N, C-alpha and C positions, 0 to 999 in steps of 0.2 A: 710434676717432676720431683718435688720433695718427697712425695709418697713413694715413688719408684726408687729414689736414692736412699730411702729409709731415714730421712731427716725429720719428717713430720708426717705421721700416718693420717690418712683420712679417717674421721672418727664416726662415720655413720654409713649404713648400707646404701642410703640414698645418694650420698656423695660418691660412693664407689660406682654406682650405676651411672651417675653423671660423668665420671671420669672415663668410663669405657666408651670412648668416642667412636671407635671403629666396630663396636658391637661384637668383640671377640670373647667376651665373658672373662676377661682379665685386663689388667692395666699395665701397659708397657709403653716404651718410647714411641711405638707406632701411633698411639693415641695422640701424643704431642704433635707428631708430624701432620696427622689429619686435621687437628684443631688449628694448627698454625696456617694451613692452607686457607681455612675459612676466615681467620683473623686478617690475613693479608689480602683477602679478596680474590685469591686465585680460583677458588670455587665458591659457589653460592649455597651449597648444601652438603651435608655429609654423604659420603659415597656408600656407606653400609649401615647407616643408622638414620632414625628420624630425629627431628629437632627436639621433640618431647617424648618422654616415656611416662606411663601411668601405672602406678602400683596400687593394688587393692589396699585401702586404708586399714582394713582389718587383718591384713596378712602379717604373719609372724615369720621372720627370717630364721632359717635353721642355723645360719652362721652369718653374723653381721659383717665379717671380714671376707665372706665369699657369698654374696647375695644371689648368685645365679643358680638356677632359673628362679623367676618370681612370677606371681600371679598378676596378669595385666587385663584379665577379662572376668566379668561376672555373667554367668548364664542363668537365665530364669525361664522356666517352662510353666505353662498354665497359671499365669498370674491371676491371683484372686484378691490381692490387697496391694496397696501402694508400697513401693520399695524405696521410699525417699530416705531411708537410713543408709543406703548404699553410697559409698564415697571412694574417691581415688586421691592419691597423692601424686601431684604432677612434678616431674623432674626435667629440668632444662639441661639437655646434654651439653657438657663442657663447663657448666656453671657449678663449681664445687664450693663457692663461698656465699651462695644465696643472693647474689646481686640482682638477678632477674626477679626474684620474689619481692625484694625490697622495692624495686622500680614499679612493679605491678601494683603494689599496695601504697605507692606514693610515700614510702618511708624515706627518711633522709639517710643517705649512705655516708658513713664516716669517711673523712678524707684527711690526709696530712695537710698541715698548714704550710709545709715547705713546697716550693715550686721549683721544678727543674728548668733551668734556663739554658737554651741552646742559641747559638748565634751564627750568622753568616756575614762575611765581609761584603758590604754593599758597594762593589766596584762596578765600573762600566765594563761592558763586554762588547766585543766586535763580532759582527755577523760572520758566520761560517768559519770561525776559528775554534779549534778544539781547546776546551778549557777544563780545569779541575776546580771544583768548588768545595773547600773544606767545611765540614759541619763540626762546630766546636762546642764543647760542653763547658759551662761555667762552674757548676756545682754538683757534679755527679759523685755523690757520696753515700755509700751504703744502700744502694738500690739492688733489688734482685731481678727486676725486669722493666722493660719499657716498650712502648709501641706508639706508632703515630702514622699520620697520613700527610705527605707533602704533595700539594697540587702543583703540577708543572705546566707552565704556559704552553700553548700550542706553538709558540715561537721558540721553544727550547727542546732540542732533540737529546734525549737521555741515551748515553752510550754504555754506561756501566758504572761500577764503583770500585774503589781501591780501599781495602781495609787498612786502617792505620793503628790507632790505640785500642779500638774495639775489634775483637777477633770475629768478624762477621763472615758468614758463609752465604752462598747463593740462596739458600732456602730461608734466610732471614729477611730478605727483601723481595718485593715483587712490583713490577710495572703493570698497572691496571688502567685500562681504558673503559670509561663508563659514561654513557650519554654524551659522547663527543668530547669528554674531558679526560685529562691524563693525570694519574696519581702514582706516586712512589710510596709504597707502604713498607713499614718495618715492624718486626716483632722479634725481640731478643730477650733472653733471660740467662742468668747465671746464679745458681742457688748458693754459691760461695760468696756472693755479694759483688757489686760493681762499684768500685771506687777509683777515680782517676784524678790526677792533679788538675787544678783550674787551668783552662786554656788548652786542654787536650783535644786533639783532632780525632773524632770518632771514626770518620771515614771521608774520603773524597768522592764527590759525584763527578763523573766524567761526562761532559755535555758539549753540545754544539748549538749556539744560538743561531737563529735564522735571520735575525735583524739586530742592529745595534740597540742596546738597552742597558738596564741596570739589573743586578741580581734580584733586588726587591720587587721588580716588576715581573719576574719570571718564576719565582718560587714562593709559595705560601703554605702555612700549616692549617689543617682543619680536621674535621671528623667524618668526612664524606664516605670513607671506606672503613678505616680502622680508627677507633676512638683514640685520640692522642692523650696518653697519660703514662705515668711511671708508677712503680710499686716498690715500697720500701720493705725492710725485713719483717715488719709487723703486718704485712699484707694490706697496708693502707695505700690507696691510690693518691697520686699527686698530679696536679696540673702541669702541663709542659707549655712553655712559652718560647716562641721563635722570635728572636730579635735580630735586627740588621744593624751592623756597626760599620762605620767608615774608617778605614786606616788613613790617617792624614798623609802619610808618606806616599801611599798609593795614589791618592787623589791629586796630590801636588805634581805628580809626574805622569798623569794619564790624560789622554785625549782620544776620542773615538775616531775610527775611520768615518769619513763623511758618509751620509746617507741622504737620498739614494745615491748610488754610484754603480753604473754611469748615470748621468743626469742631463737634462736639457735646459731647463730654465733656472732651477735653484737647487742647491744642496746645502746640508747643514753639518757643522762640526759641533760636538758636545764635549765640554771639558770642565774640569774643576780645578780650583786654585786653593792652596793651603793658606795663602795670605794675599792681601792686596798687592797687585803687581801690574807693571806695564805688560801688554801683550802685543808682540810684534808679529804681524802676518806678512810674509813675502811670498808672492806667487810668480813662478817662472814657467816659460814654455820649454819645450824639449831642446830648443837651441840655446837655452841659458839666458834668454832675454827676460828682464823683469817685466811682468805684466801689471802687477799691482803691489802696493805696499801700504800698510797701515800701522799705526802705533797708538793704542788706546789703553786707558787705565781701567782695570776690572777689580772689583772687590773680591774677597775670599768667598768661595762657594761654587755653585754649579752655574754654568753659562752655556749659551749657544751662539754660534757664529755662522752667519748665512753668506754664501757665495752665490752671486747672481750675475746677470748681464752687466750690472754696474761695475763690478770688478774685472770681468773678463772681456767686456765689449763684444765684438763679433767673432772672437776667436773660438775655435773648437779643437778637440783632441785631448792629449795628455798634458797635465800641468803638474808641476812640483810645488807643493805648499810647505813652507817652513814656518813653524810656530815657535816662538821663543818667549819665555817668561823668566822670572827669578828661579823657578824650580823645574822648568820644562823646556826641552829643546827637541822638537820632533820634526820629522820630514814625512809627509804623506802625499801619495800620488792620487790624483783625481782625474776623472775622464768625463769630458763634456761632449755630447753627441748632438747632431743636428736633428 
């Protein structure tokens, strides 16, 4: 992209060939579009080019800034001696900085010591509720590009995204299903530099969990499709780390819908407390009669509460559960079936 914009020209004919992703014999934004599809995992191969091109090592380009056409074949007739002096220069299409060559030769690729930190709020989510999950940047300073793979649990239905502080388009992200697993890939760049204040929301993921869970159980980062890394203005790659953080105010006021619901023998509430607190559970039937009440002390942190025949006896149907703590006052309906 910097070559197209005139910011930094590609400095060899081999890099020019590598940049011609769509094999059009020139370098345009169409090459970026084709390459991004491969990076995101939308397609597994180039539509109009091969992964590698081979140039006769003895070939001299007429114009280093316009290397097309070039010699890719050596033809020999009536061989009488060995032609072991023949050689080719291999060019990996899309690789304009020699990364593939370094990897093949087991050379160490220079990397930035800085790490880009992203984080998600690790809250509880309730089954079948539409939720927005903000992806937040901690230190997005002077980068020109980033890419990553988020693996989504099969228990999380991805509905789409909402651009917030990062001006994303549909072609910057892709939902990929591969070997029975689900991934959300991203590739984004801005040659003017990407710098955002700490705590900026890059975008919101709009999702629907199919069961009660926590965000950290539903989303993770890996390199399964797109290698997760960012690039600074010096072209050095940086690692990206996804961290989960709990907002205490959210946890103090959050309790999940019971699961399973409806239930027969047992159901479970999951909740978190900001501080040590009494937890008062009151269960009523639809007539307003109290069926069960408890008052127990719980420490700060995550907890589960089980409702069984011990609390409900032989009663079935809809019950109203009131849960009250220092920072929590919730009413939840549950359904017990025979």
